[in-house]
Structure formats: structure tokens, C-alpha cells
N, CA, C and O atoms as CSV, one atom per row, in Angstrom:
chain,resi,resn,atom,element,x,y,z
A,1,UNK,N,N,-5.065,-40.346,-88.607
A,1,UNK,CA,C,-4.301,-39.451,-89.769
A,1,UNK,C,C,-3.030,-39.122,-88.698
A,1,UNK,O,O,-2.971,-38.691,-87.546
A,2,UNK,N,N,-2.069,-39.551,-89.687
A,2,UNK,CA,C,-0.667,-39.305,-88.129
A,2,UNK,C,C,-0.456,-37.905,-88.175
A,2,UNK,O,O,-0.910,-37.222,-89.093
A,3,UNK,N,N,0.384,-37.311,-86.985
A,3,UNK,CA,C,0.794,-36.045,-86.648
A,3,UNK,C,C,0.968,-35.387,-87.887
A,3,UNK,O,O,0.204,-34.489,-88.241
A,4,UNK,N,N,1.887,-35.760,-88.545
A,4,UNK,CA,C,2.837,-35.036,-89.976
A,4,UNK,C,C,1.394,-34.579,-90.871
A,4,UNK,O,O,1.440,-33.574,-91.581
A,5,UNK,N,N,0.600,-35.095,-90.806
A,5,UNK,CA,C,-1.010,-35.396,-92.014
A,5,UNK,C,C,-1.795,-33.936,-91.097
A,5,UNK,O,O,-1.955,-32.902,-91.746
A,6,UNK,N,N,-2.138,-33.965,-89.939
A,6,UNK,CA,C,-2.959,-32.995,-88.865
A,6,UNK,C,C,-2.076,-31.563,-88.937
A,6,UNK,O,O,-2.446,-30.457,-89.330
A,7,UNK,N,N,-0.908,-31.948,-88.467
A,7,UNK,CA,C,-0.555,-30.876,-88.723
A,7,UNK,C,C,-0.113,-29.697,-90.341
A,7,UNK,O,O,0.199,-28.510,-90.245
A,8,UNK,N,N,-0.211,-30.394,-91.507
A,8,UNK,CA,C,-0.229,-30.565,-92.898
A,8,UNK,C,C,-1.625,-29.816,-93.483
A,8,UNK,O,O,-1.729,-28.947,-94.349
A,9,UNK,N,N,-2.675,-30.501,-92.659
A,9,UNK,CA,C,-4.042,-30.282,-92.518
A,9,UNK,C,C,-4.606,-28.552,-92.139
A,9,UNK,O,O,-5.401,-27.838,-92.751
A,10,UNK,N,N,-3.829,-28.304,-90.913
A,10,UNK,CA,C,-3.708,-27.449,-90.581
A,10,UNK,C,C,-3.658,-25.620,-91.611
A,10,UNK,O,O,-4.340,-24.834,-92.269
A,11,UNK,N,N,-2.030,-25.931,-90.937
A,11,UNK,CA,C,-1.566,-25.287,-92.661
A,11,UNK,C,C,-1.983,-24.978,-93.798
A,11,UNK,O,O,-1.768,-23.897,-94.344
A,12,UNK,N,N,-2.736,-26.073,-94.345
A,12,UNK,CA,C,-2.783,-25.721,-95.384
A,12,UNK,C,C,-4.728,-24.882,-95.143
A,12,UNK,O,O,-5.045,-23.879,-95.783
A,13,UNK,N,N,-5.597,-25.498,-94.258
A,13,UNK,CA,C,-6.451,-24.914,-93.882
A,13,UNK,C,C,-6.343,-23.400,-93.790
A,13,UNK,O,O,-7.021,-22.624,-94.463
A,14,UNK,N,N,-5.384,-23.036,-92.850
A,14,UNK,CA,C,-5.025,-21.672,-92.431
A,14,UNK,C,C,-4.394,-20.816,-93.931
A,14,UNK,O,O,-5.122,-19.914,-94.346
A,15,UNK,N,N,-3.277,-21.052,-94.599
A,15,UNK,CA,C,-3.414,-20.793,-96.135
A,15,UNK,C,C,-4.456,-20.524,-96.850
A,15,UNK,O,O,-4.422,-19.455,-97.459
A,16,UNK,N,N,-5.498,-21.266,-96.973
A,16,UNK,CA,C,-6.533,-21.631,-97.413
A,16,UNK,C,C,-7.774,-20.034,-97.257
A,16,UNK,O,O,-8.518,-19.437,-98.036
A,17,UNK,N,N,-7.274,-19.863,-95.346
A,17,UNK,CA,C,-8.483,-18.986,-94.546
A,17,UNK,C,C,-8.309,-17.929,-95.709
A,17,UNK,O,O,-9.002,-17.745,-96.710
A,18,UNK,N,N,-6.456,-16.899,-94.984
A,18,UNK,CA,C,-5.680,-16.056,-95.944
A,18,UNK,C,C,-5.851,-15.973,-97.317
A,18,UNK,O,O,-5.263,-15.011,-97.812
A,19,UNK,N,N,-6.270,-16.449,-97.844
A,19,UNK,CA,C,-6.959,-16.036,-99.819
A,19,UNK,C,C,-8.572,-15.116,-99.567
A,19,UNK,O,O,-8.935,-14.083,-100.129
A,20,UNK,N,N,-9.380,-16.032,-98.409
A,20,UNK,CA,C,-10.521,-15.195,-97.988
A,20,UNK,C,C,-10.986,-14.084,-97.368
A,20,UNK,O,O,-12.127,-13.625,-97.421
A,21,UNK,N,N,-9.737,-13.544,-96.584
A,21,UNK,CA,C,-9.980,-12.263,-95.822
A,21,UNK,C,C,-10.316,-11.081,-97.059
A,21,UNK,O,O,-10.667,-10.096,-96.409
A,22,UNK,N,N,-10.338,-10.943,-97.621
A,22,UNK,CA,C,-10.824,-9.656,-99.157
A,22,UNK,C,C,-12.145,-10.024,-99.119
A,22,UNK,O,O,-12.836,-9.009,-99.219
A,23,UNK,N,N,-12.934,-11.209,-99.002
A,23,UNK,CA,C,-13.949,-10.987,-99.540
A,23,UNK,C,C,-15.348,-10.939,-98.081
A,23,UNK,O,O,-15.583,-11.640,-97.097
A,24,UNK,N,N,-15.807,-10.022,-98.541
A,24,UNK,CA,C,-17.022,-9.715,-97.580
A,24,UNK,C,C,-18.168,-10.779,-96.952
A,24,UNK,O,O,-18.872,-10.797,-95.942
A,25,UNK,N,N,-17.955,-11.677,-98.145
A,25,UNK,CA,C,-19.414,-12.948,-97.870
A,25,UNK,C,C,-18.539,-13.717,-97.588
A,25,UNK,O,O,-18.965,-14.536,-98.403
A,26,UNK,N,N,-17.302,-14.442,-96.982
A,26,UNK,CA,C,-16.386,-15.334,-96.436
A,26,UNK,C,C,-16.213,-15.397,-95.100
A,26,UNK,O,O,-15.318,-16.174,-94.767
A,27,UNK,N,N,-17.012,-14.599,-93.847
A,27,UNK,CA,C,-16.670,-14.378,-92.762
A,27,UNK,C,C,-17.285,-16.670,-92.351
A,27,UNK,O,O,-16.437,-17.512,-92.056
A,28,UNK,N,N,-18.663,-16.965,-92.473
A,28,UNK,CA,C,-18.872,-18.095,-91.920
A,28,UNK,C,C,-17.636,-18.838,-92.551
A,28,UNK,O,O,-16.981,-19.620,-91.863
A,29,UNK,N,N,-17.428,-18.670,-93.431
A,29,UNK,CA,C,-15.913,-19.753,-94.479
A,29,UNK,C,C,-14.935,-19.517,-93.143
A,29,UNK,O,O,-14.957,-20.429,-92.316
A,30,UNK,N,N,-14.444,-18.857,-92.985
A,30,UNK,CA,C,-13.223,-17.871,-92.457
A,30,UNK,C,C,-13.746,-18.838,-90.691
A,30,UNK,O,O,-13.347,-19.931,-90.289
A,31,UNK,N,N,-14.426,-18.164,-90.237
A,31,UNK,CA,C,-14.872,-18.986,-88.712
A,31,UNK,C,C,-14.696,-20.935,-89.113
A,31,UNK,O,O,-13.926,-21.727,-88.570
A,32,UNK,N,N,-15.227,-21.079,-89.691
A,32,UNK,CA,C,-15.114,-21.907,-89.586
A,32,UNK,C,C,-14.126,-22.874,-89.759
A,32,UNK,O,O,-13.923,-23.795,-88.968
A,33,UNK,N,N,-13.269,-22.589,-91.191
A,33,UNK,CA,C,-11.872,-22.621,-91.366
A,33,UNK,C,C,-11.120,-23.047,-89.854
A,33,UNK,O,O,-10.728,-24.162,-89.508
A,34,UNK,N,N,-11.087,-22.195,-89.356
A,34,UNK,CA,C,-10.112,-21.413,-87.808
A,34,UNK,C,C,-10.238,-22.791,-86.978
A,34,UNK,O,O,-9.350,-23.460,-86.449
A,35,UNK,N,N,-11.704,-23.006,-87.042
A,35,UNK,CA,C,-12.146,-23.938,-85.947
A,35,UNK,C,C,-11.678,-25.222,-86.564
A,35,UNK,O,O,-11.263,-25.965,-85.675
A,36,UNK,N,N,-11.586,-25.792,-87.829
A,36,UNK,CA,C,-11.058,-27.015,-88.252
A,36,UNK,C,C,-10.038,-27.109,-88.595
A,36,UNK,O,O,-9.578,-28.200,-88.929
A,37,UNK,N,N,-9.184,-25.729,-88.632
A,37,UNK,CA,C,-7.561,-25.409,-88.007
A,37,UNK,C,C,-7.111,-25.889,-86.624
A,37,UNK,O,O,-6.460,-26.815,-86.140
A,38,UNK,N,N,-7.816,-24.747,-86.208
A,38,UNK,CA,C,-7.767,-25.910,-84.236
A,38,UNK,C,C,-7.548,-26.925,-83.937
A,38,UNK,O,O,-6.676,-27.278,-83.143
A,39,UNK,N,N,-8.662,-27.912,-84.797
A,39,UNK,CA,C,-8.708,-29.225,-83.700
A,39,UNK,C,C,-7.397,-29.990,-84.874
A,39,UNK,O,O,-6.857,-30.958,-84.339
A,40,UNK,N,N,-7.133,-29.838,-85.588
A,40,UNK,CA,C,-6.137,-30.189,-86.315
A,40,UNK,C,C,-4.678,-30.226,-85.361
A,40,UNK,O,O,-3.951,-31.144,-84.982
A,41,UNK,N,N,-4.667,-29.200,-85.242
A,41,UNK,CA,C,-3.327,-28.270,-84.402
A,41,UNK,C,C,-3.743,-28.928,-83.063
A,41,UNK,O,O,-2.782,-29.222,-82.353
A,42,UNK,N,N,-4.844,-29.194,-82.615
A,42,UNK,CA,C,-5.013,-29.986,-81.408
A,42,UNK,C,C,-4.336,-31.616,-81.336
A,42,UNK,O,O,-3.461,-32.115,-80.628
A,43,UNK,N,N,-4.916,-31.971,-82.068
A,43,UNK,CA,C,-4.698,-33.703,-82.708
A,43,UNK,C,C,-3.093,-33.754,-82.862
A,43,UNK,O,O,-2.431,-34.585,-82.239
A,44,UNK,N,N,-2.489,-32.777,-83.765
A,44,UNK,CA,C,-1.375,-32.736,-84.124
A,44,UNK,C,C,-0.284,-32.875,-82.840
A,44,UNK,O,O,0.563,-33.759,-82.709
A,45,UNK,N,N,-0.634,-31.409,-81.664
A,45,UNK,CA,C,-0.025,-31.376,-80.092
A,45,UNK,C,C,0.033,-32.889,-79.323
A,45,UNK,O,O,0.958,-33.509,-78.797
A,46,UNK,N,N,-1.421,-33.178,-79.519
A,46,UNK,CA,C,-1.723,-34.346,-78.541
A,46,UNK,C,C,-1.122,-35.643,-78.967
A,46,UNK,O,O,-0.974,-36.739,-78.427
A,47,UNK,N,N,-0.794,-35.070,-80.255
A,47,UNK,CA,C,-0.061,-36.787,-80.868
A,47,UNK,C,C,0.859,-36.906,-80.492
A,47,UNK,O,O,1.325,-37.916,-79.966
A,48,UNK,N,N,1.590,-35.410,-80.757
A,48,UNK,CA,C,3.339,-35.044,-80.701
A,48,UNK,C,C,3.345,-35.821,-79.257
A,48,UNK,O,O,3.724,-36.992,-79.252
A,49,UNK,N,N,2.885,-35.126,-77.882
A,49,UNK,CA,C,2.912,-34.864,-76.695
A,49,UNK,C,C,2.520,-36.145,-75.764
A,49,UNK,O,O,3.126,-36.513,-74.758
A,50,UNK,N,N,1.022,-36.904,-76.513
A,50,UNK,CA,C,1.135,-38.103,-75.507
A,50,UNK,C,C,0.612,-39.261,-76.798
A,50,UNK,O,O,0.038,-40.347,-76.707
A,51,UNK,N,N,0.951,-38.714,-77.632
A,51,UNK,CA,C,0.955,-40.412,-78.692
A,51,UNK,C,C,-0.109,-40.924,-78.795
A,51,UNK,O,O,-0.223,-42.110,-79.104
A,52,UNK,N,N,-1.298,-40.002,-78.515
A,52,UNK,CA,C,-2.656,-40.392,-78.665
A,52,UNK,C,C,-3.337,-39.085,-79.525
A,52,UNK,O,O,-2.723,-38.022,-79.427
A,53,UNK,N,N,-4.182,-39.097,-80.098
A,53,UNK,CA,C,-5.028,-38.064,-80.663
A,53,UNK,C,C,-6.893,-38.246,-80.927
A,53,UNK,O,O,-7.318,-39.326,-81.338
A,54,UNK,N,N,-7.688,-37.283,-80.687
A,54,UNK,CA,C,-8.929,-38.022,-81.080
A,54,UNK,C,C,-9.610,-37.485,-82.589
A,54,UNK,O,O,-9.856,-36.290,-82.753
A,55,UNK,N,N,-9.872,-38.474,-83.626
A,55,UNK,CA,C,-10.103,-38.049,-84.622
A,55,UNK,C,C,-11.489,-37.924,-85.120
A,55,UNK,O,O,-11.852,-37.847,-86.293
A,56,UNK,N,N,-12.483,-37.913,-83.634
A,56,UNK,CA,C,-13.830,-36.583,-83.995
A,56,UNK,C,C,-14.318,-35.584,-83.114
A,56,UNK,O,O,-13.427,-35.862,-82.312
A,57,UNK,N,N,-14.724,-34.981,-82.735
A,57,UNK,CA,C,-14.924,-33.589,-82.863
A,57,UNK,C,C,-15.536,-33.732,-81.674
A,57,UNK,O,O,-15.390,-32.977,-80.713
A,58,UNK,N,N,-16.729,-35.401,-81.759
A,58,UNK,CA,C,-17.295,-35.026,-79.920
A,58,UNK,C,C,-16.676,-35.383,-79.086
A,58,UNK,O,O,-15.884,-36.298,-79.312
A,59,UNK,N,N,-16.766,-34.845,-77.842
A,59,UNK,CA,C,-16.369,-35.411,-76.621
A,59,UNK,C,C,-14.560,-35.154,-76.419
A,59,UNK,O,O,-13.774,-35.625,-75.596
A,60,UNK,N,N,-14.369,-34.203,-77.565
A,60,UNK,CA,C,-12.776,-33.837,-77.826
A,60,UNK,C,C,-12.253,-32.671,-76.016
A,60,UNK,O,O,-11.182,-32.315,-75.526
A,61,UNK,N,N,-13.700,-32.495,-75.636
A,61,UNK,CA,C,-13.199,-31.565,-74.268
A,61,UNK,C,C,-12.780,-32.824,-73.469
A,61,UNK,O,O,-11.666,-33.027,-72.986
A,62,UNK,N,N,-13.811,-33.593,-73.414
A,62,UNK,CA,C,-13.434,-34.752,-72.137
A,62,UNK,C,C,-12.091,-35.547,-72.759
A,62,UNK,O,O,-11.302,-35.973,-71.915
A,63,UNK,N,N,-11.813,-35.750,-73.999
A,63,UNK,CA,C,-10.676,-36.614,-74.098
A,63,UNK,C,C,-9.118,-35.532,-73.533
A,63,UNK,O,O,-8.240,-35.872,-72.740
A,64,UNK,N,N,-9.250,-34.218,-74.283
A,64,UNK,CA,C,-8.233,-33.447,-73.601
A,64,UNK,C,C,-8.331,-33.196,-72.315
A,64,UNK,O,O,-7.236,-32.933,-71.816
A,65,UNK,N,N,-9.256,-33.175,-71.551
A,65,UNK,CA,C,-9.662,-33.104,-69.845
A,65,UNK,C,C,-8.580,-34.525,-69.144
A,65,UNK,O,O,-7.796,-34.289,-68.225
A,66,UNK,N,N,-8.695,-35.698,-69.649
A,66,UNK,CA,C,-8.315,-36.983,-69.504
A,66,UNK,C,C,-6.450,-37.403,-69.738
A,66,UNK,O,O,-5.588,-38.167,-69.303
A,67,UNK,N,N,-6.637,-36.337,-70.694
A,67,UNK,CA,C,-5.197,-35.696,-70.812
A,67,UNK,C,C,-4.252,-35.418,-69.908
A,67,UNK,O,O,-3.188,-36.008,-69.716
A,68,UNK,N,N,-4.703,-34.484,-69.364
A,68,UNK,CA,C,-4.244,-33.317,-68.749
A,68,UNK,C,C,-4.148,-31.405,-69.658
A,68,UNK,O,O,-3.455,-30.409,-69.451
A,69,UNK,N,N,-5.031,-31.683,-70.448
A,69,UNK,CA,C,-5.155,-30.198,-71.159
A,69,UNK,C,C,-5.705,-29.959,-70.727
A,69,UNK,O,O,-6.368,-29.448,-71.630
A,70,UNK,N,N,-6.510,-29.702,-69.492
A,70,UNK,CA,C,-7.645,-28.836,-68.845
A,70,UNK,C,C,-7.950,-26.980,-69.935
A,70,UNK,O,O,-8.935,-26.466,-70.466
A,71,UNK,N,N,-6.752,-26.655,-69.806
A,71,UNK,CA,C,-6.978,-25.108,-70.410
A,71,UNK,C,C,-7.180,-25.034,-71.792
A,71,UNK,O,O,-7.824,-24.156,-72.366
A,72,UNK,N,N,-6.540,-26.098,-72.368
A,72,UNK,CA,C,-7.218,-26.072,-74.192
A,72,UNK,C,C,-8.595,-26.582,-73.877
A,72,UNK,O,O,-9.501,-26.121,-74.570
A,73,UNK,N,N,-8.904,-27.455,-72.949
A,73,UNK,CA,C,-10.943,-28.184,-73.465
A,73,UNK,C,C,-11.262,-27.586,-72.566
A,73,UNK,O,O,-11.854,-28.341,-71.794
A,74,UNK,N,N,-11.165,-25.792,-71.891
A,74,UNK,CA,C,-11.700,-25.128,-71.355
A,74,UNK,C,C,-12.470,-23.969,-72.106
A,74,UNK,O,O,-13.546,-23.387,-71.969
A,75,UNK,N,N,-11.107,-23.908,-73.190
A,75,UNK,CA,C,-11.410,-22.991,-74.388
A,75,UNK,C,C,-12.081,-22.748,-74.873
A,75,UNK,O,O,-11.918,-21.949,-75.795
């Protein structure tokens, strides 16, 4: 996925989350959506800053550390 597609995905997820806030049973979906949006923002940032990104969640922290993004990896 290209950087712009990751940005679009993150923005779409965030917009969808906003519509769920009033639903009392949506908390799990909101949390999962927020994590998904964050993953896409991280991929977008890595692609634009480092020219590459990780397409899967597996070993994301290790990948970020190799790119010098330790503060993000530690969150």
C-alpha cells in the first residue's frame, strides 16, 4: 500500500470512529479502530520519512526501532 493509501485509510477509520462515540456498546470497536488508524498513520509516517514501512502488525516495534523510531515503538 502506498503512503497516500495509508493516510486515506487512517482518515476513513477515524471518521468512522467518530460516528460510533454515542453508542454505549461500541467501545471495543472504537478501541480496535483507533489502533487500526494508528497503524496506518505509522505506516504513512515511515513511508514518507524512511521510504519504507511494515505492512503487518507482526514485529512492528522491532521494525520501528531499526528505523530509529524508538519512542513510537515504545508506546
